[in-house]
PDB file of the backbone (N, CA, C, O) and the ligand in Angstrom, with CONECT records:
HET     ZN  A 101       1
ATOM      1  N   MET A   1     -19.195   4.367   7.704  1.00  0.00           N
ATOM      2  CA  MET A   1     -17.802   4.710   7.434  1.00  0.00           C
ATOM      3  C   MET A   1     -16.957   4.322   8.632  1.00  0.00           C
ATOM      4  O   MET A   1     -17.078   4.915   9.704  1.00  0.00           O
ATOM      5  N   ASP A   2     -16.122   3.349   8.455  1.00  0.00           N
ATOM      6  CA  ASP A   2     -15.285   2.934   9.570  1.00  0.00           C
ATOM      7  C   ASP A   2     -13.797   3.059   9.233  1.00  0.00           C
ATOM      8  O   ASP A   2     -12.933   2.431   9.845  1.00  0.00           O
ATOM      9  N   GLU A   3     -13.550   3.884   8.252  1.00  0.00           N
ATOM     10  CA  GLU A   3     -12.158   4.048   7.850  1.00  0.00           C
ATOM     11  C   GLU A   3     -11.390   4.835   8.904  1.00  0.00           C
ATOM     12  O   GLU A   3     -11.849   5.868   9.393  1.00  0.00           O
ATOM     13  N   GLN A   4     -10.236   4.334   9.233  1.00  0.00           N
ATOM     14  CA  GLN A   4      -9.430   5.020  10.230  1.00  0.00           C
ATOM     15  C   GLN A   4      -8.407   5.913   9.541  1.00  0.00           C
ATOM     16  O   GLN A   4      -7.681   5.487   8.643  1.00  0.00           O
ATOM     17  N   THR A   5      -8.372   7.128   9.975  1.00  0.00           N
ATOM     18  CA  THR A   5      -7.414   8.061   9.407  1.00  0.00           C
ATOM     19  C   THR A   5      -6.264   8.281  10.367  1.00  0.00           C
ATOM     20  O   THR A   5      -6.445   8.837  11.451  1.00  0.00           O
ATOM     21  N   PRO A   6      -5.088   7.847   9.969  1.00  0.00           N
ATOM     22  CA  PRO A   6      -3.928   8.050  10.845  1.00  0.00           C
ATOM     23  C   PRO A   6      -3.627   9.518  11.051  1.00  0.00           C
ATOM     24  O   PRO A   6      -3.662  10.320  10.118  1.00  0.00           O
ATOM     25  N   ARG A   7      -3.332   9.849  12.289  1.00  0.00           N
ATOM     26  CA  ARG A   7      -3.014  11.240  12.581  1.00  0.00           C
ATOM     27  C   ARG A   7      -1.505  11.410  12.683  1.00  0.00           C
ATOM     28  O   ARG A   7      -0.854  10.757  13.499  1.00  0.00           O
ATOM     29  N   PRO A   8      -0.964  12.268  11.872  1.00  0.00           N
ATOM     30  CA  PRO A   8       0.487  12.536  11.956  1.00  0.00           C
ATOM     31  C   PRO A   8       0.837  13.086  13.325  1.00  0.00           C
ATOM     32  O   PRO A   8       0.196  14.013  13.820  1.00  0.00           O
ATOM     33  N   GLY A   9       1.859  12.507  13.928  1.00  0.00           N
ATOM     34  CA  GLY A   9       2.311  13.029  15.195  1.00  0.00           C
ATOM     35  C   GLY A   9       1.489  12.552  16.374  1.00  0.00           C
ATOM     36  O   GLY A   9       1.658  13.040  17.491  1.00  0.00           O
ATOM     37  N   ALA A  10       0.592  11.593  16.131  1.00  0.00           N
ATOM     38  CA  ALA A  10      -0.241  11.110  17.219  1.00  0.00           C
ATOM     39  C   ALA A  10       0.498  10.074  18.060  1.00  0.00           C
ATOM     40  O   ALA A  10      -0.034   9.607  19.067  1.00  0.00           O
ATOM     41  N   GLY A  11       1.697   9.713  17.669  1.00  0.00           N
ATOM     42  CA  GLY A  11       2.486   8.775  18.446  1.00  0.00           C
ATOM     43  C   GLY A  11       2.467   7.374  17.875  1.00  0.00           C
ATOM     44  O   GLY A  11       3.333   6.563  18.202  1.00  0.00           O
ATOM     45  N   GLY A  12       1.498   7.075  17.030  1.00  0.00           N
ATOM     46  CA  GLY A  12       1.440   5.744  16.438  1.00  0.00           C
ATOM     47  C   GLY A  12       2.450   5.600  15.323  1.00  0.00           C
ATOM     48  O   GLY A  12       2.589   6.483  14.477  1.00  0.00           O
ATOM     49  N   THR A  13       3.154   4.486  15.325  1.00  0.00           N
ATOM     50  CA  THR A  13       4.123   4.260  14.257  1.00  0.00           C
ATOM     51  C   THR A  13       3.600   3.131  13.387  1.00  0.00           C
ATOM     52  O   THR A  13       3.835   1.953  13.656  1.00  0.00           O
ATOM     53  N   LYS A  14       2.907   3.506  12.368  1.00  0.00           N
ATOM     54  CA  LYS A  14       2.339   2.528  11.457  1.00  0.00           C
ATOM     55  C   LYS A  14       2.872   2.815  10.065  1.00  0.00           C
ATOM     56  O   LYS A  14       2.184   3.380   9.215  1.00  0.00           O
ATOM     57  N   ASP A  15       4.106   2.413   9.859  1.00  0.00           N
ATOM     58  CA  ASP A  15       4.743   2.713   8.587  1.00  0.00           C
ATOM     59  C   ASP A  15       4.042   2.002   7.439  1.00  0.00           C
ATOM     60  O   ASP A  15       3.522   0.896   7.585  1.00  0.00           O
ATOM     61  N   VAL A  16       4.045   2.653   6.328  1.00  0.00           N
ATOM     62  CA  VAL A  16       3.548   2.019   5.118  1.00  0.00           C
ATOM     63  C   VAL A  16       4.600   1.025   4.641  1.00  0.00           C
ATOM     64  O   VAL A  16       5.770   1.371   4.475  1.00  0.00           O
ATOM     65  N   VAL A  17       4.171  -0.202   4.426  1.00  0.00           N
ATOM     66  CA  VAL A  17       5.095  -1.242   3.995  1.00  0.00           C
ATOM     67  C   VAL A  17       4.592  -1.867   2.703  1.00  0.00           C
ATOM     68  O   VAL A  17       3.403  -2.150   2.555  1.00  0.00           O
ATOM     69  N   CYS A  18       5.506  -2.075   1.779  1.00  0.00           N
ATOM     70  CA  CYS A  18       5.135  -2.718   0.527  1.00  0.00           C
ATOM     71  C   CYS A  18       4.604  -4.123   0.816  1.00  0.00           C
ATOM     72  O   CYS A  18       5.231  -4.898   1.537  1.00  0.00           O
ATOM     73  N   ALA A  19       3.447  -4.437   0.246  1.00  0.00           N
ATOM     74  CA  ALA A  19       2.819  -5.725   0.522  1.00  0.00           C
ATOM     75  C   ALA A  19       3.560  -6.871  -0.146  1.00  0.00           C
ATOM     76  O   ALA A  19       3.335  -8.034   0.190  1.00  0.00           O
ATOM     77  N   LEU A  20       4.426  -6.563  -1.070  1.00  0.00           N
ATOM     78  CA  LEU A  20       5.125  -7.620  -1.800  1.00  0.00           C
ATOM     79  C   LEU A  20       6.546  -7.836  -1.309  1.00  0.00           C
ATOM     80  O   LEU A  20       6.927  -8.964  -0.997  1.00  0.00           O
ATOM     81  N   CYS A  21       7.320  -6.789  -1.238  1.00  0.00           N
ATOM     82  CA  CYS A  21       8.739  -6.968  -0.904  1.00  0.00           C
ATOM     83  C   CYS A  21       9.065  -6.490   0.509  1.00  0.00           C
ATOM     84  O   CYS A  21      10.170  -6.719   1.000  1.00  0.00           O
ATOM     85  N   GLY A  22       8.120  -5.833   1.157  1.00  0.00           N
ATOM     86  CA  GLY A  22       8.344  -5.451   2.540  1.00  0.00           C
ATOM     87  C   GLY A  22       9.133  -4.166   2.728  1.00  0.00           C
ATOM     88  O   GLY A  22       9.502  -3.816   3.849  1.00  0.00           O
ATOM     89  N   THR A  23       9.390  -3.472   1.642  1.00  0.00           N
ATOM     90  CA  THR A  23      10.093  -2.198   1.755  1.00  0.00           C
ATOM     91  C   THR A  23       9.265  -1.205   2.555  1.00  0.00           C
ATOM     92  O   THR A  23       8.061  -1.060   2.342  1.00  0.00           O
ATOM     93  N   ARG A  24       9.925  -0.534   3.468  1.00  0.00           N
ATOM     94  CA  ARG A  24       9.214   0.451   4.285  1.00  0.00           C
ATOM     95  C   ARG A  24       9.292   1.839   3.658  1.00  0.00           C
ATOM     96  O   ARG A  24      10.340   2.276   3.184  1.00  0.00           O
ATOM     97  N   ALA A  25       8.158   2.505   3.672  1.00  0.00           N
ATOM     98  CA  ALA A  25       8.145   3.857   3.132  1.00  0.00           C
ATOM     99  C   ALA A  25       8.747   4.829   4.134  1.00  0.00           C
ATOM    100  O   ALA A  25       9.191   5.917   3.767  1.00  0.00           O
ATOM    101  N   GLY A  26       8.759   4.432   5.393  1.00  0.00           N
ATOM    102  CA  GLY A  26       9.348   5.277   6.421  1.00  0.00           C
ATOM    103  C   GLY A  26       8.409   6.349   6.935  1.00  0.00           C
ATOM    104  O   GLY A  26       8.826   7.248   7.665  1.00  0.00           O
ATOM    105  N   SER A  27       7.162   6.259   6.563  1.00  0.00           N
ATOM    106  CA  SER A  27       6.193   7.228   7.062  1.00  0.00           C
ATOM    107  C   SER A  27       4.806   6.611   6.990  1.00  0.00           C
ATOM    108  O   SER A  27       4.622   5.514   6.464  1.00  0.00           O
ATOM    109  N   GLU A  28       3.833   7.337   7.530  1.00  0.00           N
ATOM    110  CA  GLU A  28       2.471   6.821   7.513  1.00  0.00           C
ATOM    111  C   GLU A  28       1.831   6.976   6.145  1.00  0.00           C
ATOM    112  O   GLU A  28       0.835   6.325   5.828  1.00  0.00           O
ATOM    113  N   ASN A  29       2.413   7.834   5.356  1.00  0.00           N
ATOM    114  CA  ASN A  29       1.852   8.074   4.038  1.00  0.00           C
ATOM    115  C   ASN A  29       2.773   7.499   2.972  1.00  0.00           C
ATOM    116  O   ASN A  29       3.985   7.708   2.994  1.00  0.00           O
ATOM    117  N   ALA A  30       2.176   6.775   2.046  1.00  0.00           N
ATOM    118  CA  ALA A  30       2.974   6.199   0.982  1.00  0.00           C
ATOM    119  C   ALA A  30       3.480   7.305   0.063  1.00  0.00           C
ATOM    120  O   ALA A  30       2.770   8.276  -0.197  1.00  0.00           O
ATOM    121  N   PRO A  31       4.695   7.156  -0.421  1.00  0.00           N
ATOM    122  CA  PRO A  31       5.221   8.120  -1.389  1.00  0.00           C
ATOM    123  C   PRO A  31       4.334   8.155  -2.627  1.00  0.00           C
ATOM    124  O   PRO A  31       3.647   7.177  -2.924  1.00  0.00           O
ATOM    125  N   PRO A  32       4.342   9.257  -3.339  1.00  0.00           N
ATOM    126  CA  PRO A  32       3.474   9.397  -4.523  1.00  0.00           C
ATOM    127  C   PRO A  32       3.760   8.358  -5.587  1.00  0.00           C
ATOM    128  O   PRO A  32       2.915   8.092  -6.442  1.00  0.00           O
ATOM    129  N   THR A  33       4.940   7.771  -5.543  1.00  0.00           N
ATOM    130  CA  THR A  33       5.284   6.767  -6.560  1.00  0.00           C
ATOM    131  C   THR A  33       4.740   5.395  -6.200  1.00  0.00           C
ATOM    132  O   THR A  33       4.768   4.474  -7.017  1.00  0.00           O
ATOM    133  N   TRP A  34       4.250   5.262  -4.991  1.00  0.00           N
ATOM    134  CA  TRP A  34       3.707   3.974  -4.587  1.00  0.00           C
ATOM    135  C   TRP A  34       2.267   3.847  -5.029  1.00  0.00           C
ATOM    136  O   TRP A  34       1.581   4.840  -5.269  1.00  0.00           O
ATOM    137  N   LEU A  35       1.820   2.603  -5.132  1.00  0.00           N
ATOM    138  CA  LEU A  35       0.439   2.348  -5.477  1.00  0.00           C
ATOM    139  C   LEU A  35      -0.316   1.884  -4.244  1.00  0.00           C
ATOM    140  O   LEU A  35       0.231   1.213  -3.369  1.00  0.00           O
ATOM    141  N   CYS A  36      -1.580   2.258  -4.198  1.00  0.00           N
ATOM    142  CA  CYS A  36      -2.437   1.792  -3.121  1.00  0.00           C
ATOM    143  C   CYS A  36      -3.561   0.975  -3.726  1.00  0.00           C
ATOM    144  O   CYS A  36      -4.259   1.438  -4.628  1.00  0.00           O
ATOM    145  N   SER A  37      -3.734  -0.222  -3.238  1.00  0.00           N
ATOM    146  CA  SER A  37      -4.794  -1.084  -3.727  1.00  0.00           C
ATOM    147  C   SER A  37      -5.639  -1.546  -2.548  1.00  0.00           C
ATOM    148  O   SER A  37      -5.114  -1.949  -1.511  1.00  0.00           O
ATOM    149  N   VAL A  38      -6.950  -1.481  -2.723  1.00  0.00           N
ATOM    150  CA  VAL A  38      -7.828  -1.922  -1.649  1.00  0.00           C
ATOM    151  C   VAL A  38      -8.280  -3.348  -1.928  1.00  0.00           C
ATOM    152  O   VAL A  38      -8.945  -3.622  -2.927  1.00  0.00           O
ATOM    153  N   GLU A  39      -7.911  -4.241  -1.038  1.00  0.00           N
ATOM    154  CA  GLU A  39      -8.272  -5.649  -1.198  1.00  0.00           C
ATOM    155  C   GLU A  39      -8.965  -6.132   0.061  1.00  0.00           C
ATOM    156  O   GLU A  39      -8.458  -5.968   1.171  1.00  0.00           O
ATOM    157  N   ASN A  40     -10.114  -6.722  -0.126  1.00  0.00           N
ATOM    158  CA  ASN A  40     -10.852  -7.270   1.019  1.00  0.00           C
ATOM    159  C   ASN A  40     -11.068  -6.223   2.109  1.00  0.00           C
ATOM    160  O   ASN A  40     -11.076  -6.527   3.301  1.00  0.00           O
ATOM    161  N   GLY A  41     -11.240  -4.999   1.668  1.00  0.00           N
ATOM    162  CA  GLY A  41     -11.550  -3.944   2.616  1.00  0.00           C
ATOM    163  C   GLY A  41     -10.349  -3.340   3.314  1.00  0.00           C
ATOM    164  O   GLY A  41     -10.499  -2.411   4.108  1.00  0.00           O
ATOM    165  N   SER A  42      -9.163  -3.849   3.033  1.00  0.00           N
ATOM    166  CA  SER A  42      -7.980  -3.266   3.654  1.00  0.00           C
ATOM    167  C   SER A  42      -7.038  -2.743   2.578  1.00  0.00           C
ATOM    168  O   SER A  42      -7.023  -3.235   1.450  1.00  0.00           O
ATOM    169  N   ARG A  43      -6.270  -1.755   2.942  1.00  0.00           N
ATOM    170  CA  ARG A  43      -5.395  -1.139   1.953  1.00  0.00           C
ATOM    171  C   ARG A  43      -4.055  -1.844   1.898  1.00  0.00           C
ATOM    172  O   ARG A  43      -3.483  -2.227   2.919  1.00  0.00           O
ATOM    173  N   ARG A  44      -3.582  -2.002   0.701  1.00  0.00           N
ATOM    174  CA  ARG A  44      -2.252  -2.549   0.505  1.00  0.00           C
ATOM    175  C   ARG A  44      -1.451  -1.557  -0.309  1.00  0.00           C
ATOM    176  O   ARG A  44      -1.963  -0.921  -1.230  1.00  0.00           O
ATOM    177  N   TYR A  45      -0.210  -1.441   0.042  1.00  0.00           N
ATOM    178  CA  TYR A  45       0.657  -0.519  -0.674  1.00  0.00           C
ATOM    179  C   TYR A  45       1.738  -1.292  -1.399  1.00  0.00           C
ATOM    180  O   TYR A  45       2.220  -2.321  -0.927  1.00  0.00           O
ATOM    181  N   PHE A  46       2.106  -0.775  -2.549  1.00  0.00           N
ATOM    182  CA  PHE A  46       3.153  -1.414  -3.333  1.00  0.00           C
ATOM    183  C   PHE A  46       4.182  -0.368  -3.732  1.00  0.00           C
ATOM    184  O   PHE A  46       3.835   0.698  -4.238  1.00  0.00           O
ATOM    185  N   CYS A  47       5.429  -0.678  -3.503  1.00  0.00           N
ATOM    186  CA  CYS A  47       6.481   0.282  -3.806  1.00  0.00           C
ATOM    187  C   CYS A  47       6.592   0.469  -5.325  1.00  0.00           C
ATOM    188  O   CYS A  47       5.993  -0.277  -6.100  1.00  0.00           O
ATOM    189  N   ASP A  48       7.346   1.451  -5.720  1.00  0.00           N
ATOM    190  CA  ASP A  48       7.395   1.771  -7.149  1.00  0.00           C
ATOM    191  C   ASP A  48       7.941   0.606  -7.972  1.00  0.00           C
ATOM    192  O   ASP A  48       7.497   0.375  -9.097  1.00  0.00           O
ATOM    193  N   ASP A  49       8.892  -0.116  -7.418  1.00  0.00           N
ATOM    194  CA  ASP A  49       9.433  -1.257  -8.155  1.00  0.00           C
ATOM    195  C   ASP A  49       8.375  -2.328  -8.373  1.00  0.00           C
ATOM    196  O   ASP A  49       8.181  -2.814  -9.487  1.00  0.00           O
ATOM    197  N   CYS A  50       7.697  -2.686  -7.295  1.00  0.00           N
ATOM    198  CA  CYS A  50       6.675  -3.725  -7.402  1.00  0.00           C
ATOM    199  C   CYS A  50       5.496  -3.232  -8.239  1.00  0.00           C
ATOM    200  O   CYS A  50       4.893  -4.004  -8.984  1.00  0.00           O
ATOM    201  N   ALA A  51       5.175  -1.966  -8.115  1.00  0.00           N
ATOM    202  CA  ALA A  51       4.076  -1.415  -8.885  1.00  0.00           C
ATOM    203  C   ALA A  51       4.365  -1.534 -10.370  1.00  0.00           C
ATOM    204  O   ALA A  51       3.492  -1.862 -11.173  1.00  0.00           O
ATOM    205  N   ARG A  52       5.629  -1.254 -10.712  1.00  0.00           N
ATOM    206  CA  ARG A  52       6.016  -1.333 -12.114  1.00  0.00           C
ATOM    207  C   ARG A  52       5.914  -2.775 -12.616  1.00  0.00           C
ATOM    208  O   ARG A  52       5.501  -3.031 -13.747  1.00  0.00           O
ATOM    209  N   THR A  53       6.298  -3.699 -11.749  1.00  0.00           N
ATOM    210  CA  THR A  53       6.295  -5.105 -12.134  1.00  0.00           C
ATOM    211  C   THR A  53       4.877  -5.638 -12.289  1.00  0.00           C
ATOM    212  O   THR A  53       4.585  -6.451 -13.165  1.00  0.00           O
ATOM    213  N   HIS A  54       4.010  -5.155 -11.413  1.00  0.00           N
ATOM    214  CA  HIS A  54       2.674  -5.756 -11.360  1.00  0.00           C
ATOM    215  C   HIS A  54       1.583  -4.793 -11.793  1.00  0.00           C
ATOM    216  O   HIS A  54       0.414  -4.966 -11.449  1.00  0.00           O
ATOM    217  N   ILE A  55       1.975  -3.779 -12.549  1.00  0.00           N
ATOM    218  CA  ILE A  55       1.006  -2.744 -12.903  1.00  0.00           C
ATOM    219  C   ILE A  55      -0.211  -3.312 -13.629  1.00  0.00           C
ATOM    220  O   ILE A  55      -1.336  -2.854 -13.427  1.00  0.00           O
ATOM    221  N   ARG A  56       0.020  -4.285 -14.451  1.00  0.00           N
ATOM    222  CA  ARG A  56      -1.116  -4.850 -15.198  1.00  0.00           C
ATOM    223  C   ARG A  56      -2.096  -5.549 -14.274  1.00  0.00           C
ATOM    224  O   ARG A  56      -3.312  -5.397 -14.396  1.00  0.00           O
ATOM    225  N   ALA A  57      -1.553  -6.305 -13.363  1.00  0.00           N
ATOM    226  CA  ALA A  57      -2.425  -7.021 -12.429  1.00  0.00           C
ATOM    227  C   ALA A  57      -3.175  -6.042 -11.551  1.00  0.00           C
ATOM    228  O   ALA A  57      -4.349  -6.236 -11.237  1.00  0.00           O
ATOM    229  N   ILE A  58      -2.480  -4.990 -11.162  1.00  0.00           N
ATOM    230  CA  ILE A  58      -3.111  -4.000 -10.307  1.00  0.00           C
ATOM    231  C   ILE A  58      -4.218  -3.286 -11.060  1.00  0.00           C
ATOM    232  O   ILE A  58      -5.318  -3.090 -10.543  1.00  0.00           O
ATOM    233  N   GLU A  59      -3.915  -2.907 -12.273  1.00  0.00           N
ATOM    234  CA  GLU A  59      -4.921  -2.202 -13.054  1.00  0.00           C
ATOM    235  C   GLU A  59      -6.082  -3.122 -13.388  1.00  0.00           C
ATOM    236  O   GLU A  59      -7.211  -2.668 -13.577  1.00  0.00           O
ATOM    237  N   GLY A  60      -5.800  -4.415 -13.459  1.00  0.00           N
ATOM    238  CA  GLY A  60      -6.862  -5.388 -13.716  1.00  0.00           C
ATOM    239  C   GLY A  60      -7.668  -5.691 -12.473  1.00  0.00           C
ATOM    240  O   GLY A  60      -8.595  -6.500 -12.502  1.00  0.00           O
ATOM    241  N   ARG A  61      -7.310  -5.034 -11.372  1.00  0.00           N
ATOM    242  CA  ARG A  61      -8.029  -5.192 -10.105  1.00  0.00           C
ATOM    243  C   ARG A  61      -8.015  -6.632  -9.623  1.00  0.00           C
ATOM    244  O   ARG A  61      -8.982  -7.116  -9.035  1.00  0.00           O
ATOM    245  N   LEU A  62      -6.930  -7.294  -9.875  1.00  0.00           N
ATOM    246  CA  LEU A  62      -6.787  -8.638  -9.341  1.00  0.00           C
ATOM    247  C   LEU A  62      -6.177  -8.563  -7.950  1.00  0.00           C
ATOM    248  O   LEU A  62      -5.259  -7.782  -7.699  1.00  0.00           O
ATOM    249  N   ASP A  63      -6.688  -9.365  -7.076  1.00  0.00           N
ATOM    250  CA  ASP A  63      -6.064  -9.436  -5.760  1.00  0.00           C
ATOM    251  C   ASP A  63      -4.647  -9.983  -5.914  1.00  0.00           C
ATOM    252  O   ASP A  63      -4.371 -10.782  -6.809  1.00  0.00           O
ATOM    253  N   SER A  64      -3.776  -9.550  -5.049  1.00  0.00           N
ATOM    254  CA  SER A  64      -2.380  -9.951  -5.172  1.00  0.00           C
ATOM    255  C   SER A  64      -2.228 -11.460  -4.997  1.00  0.00           C
ATOM    256  O   SER A  64      -1.190 -12.018  -5.353  1.00  0.00           O
ATOM    257  N   ALA A  65      -3.234 -12.118  -4.462  1.00  0.00           N
ATOM    258  CA  ALA A  65      -3.147 -13.562  -4.312  1.00  0.00           C
ATOM    259  C   ALA A  65      -3.052 -14.250  -5.675  1.00  0.00           C
ATOM    260  O   ALA A  65      -2.599 -15.390  -5.782  1.00  0.00           O
ATOM    261  N   TRP A  66      -3.488 -13.537  -6.706  1.00  0.00           N
ATOM    262  CA  TRP A  66      -3.471 -14.117  -8.048  1.00  0.00           C
ATOM    263  C   TRP A  66      -2.140 -13.903  -8.739  1.00  0.00           C
ATOM    264  O   TRP A  66      -1.880 -14.496  -9.787  1.00  0.00           O
ATOM    265  N   TRP A  67      -1.314 -13.081  -8.178  1.00  0.00           N
ATOM    266  CA  TRP A  67      -0.065 -12.766  -8.821  1.00  0.00           C
ATOM    267  C   TRP A  67       0.896 -13.933  -8.677  1.00  0.00           C
ATOM    268  O   TRP A  67       2.026 -13.865  -9.160  1.00  0.00           O
TER     269      TRP A  67
HETATM  270 ZN    ZN A 101       7.842  -3.662  -3.218  1.00  0.00          ZN2+
END
């Protein structure tokens, strides 16, 4: 297990950013309306707009490179 768990208030600023449009969530945790997809061992987040647009591809477990 090599997953890193961000610690709130630890000083690191690693905002969640939409992998498609670059929208920032403004926090380390994605809003509940965002989608999280694991691709190639790393997590990607998609904002609600992009999630809605690409929900089929996401549910089909296609890497975003195919979109
Ligand atoms: Zn987006």
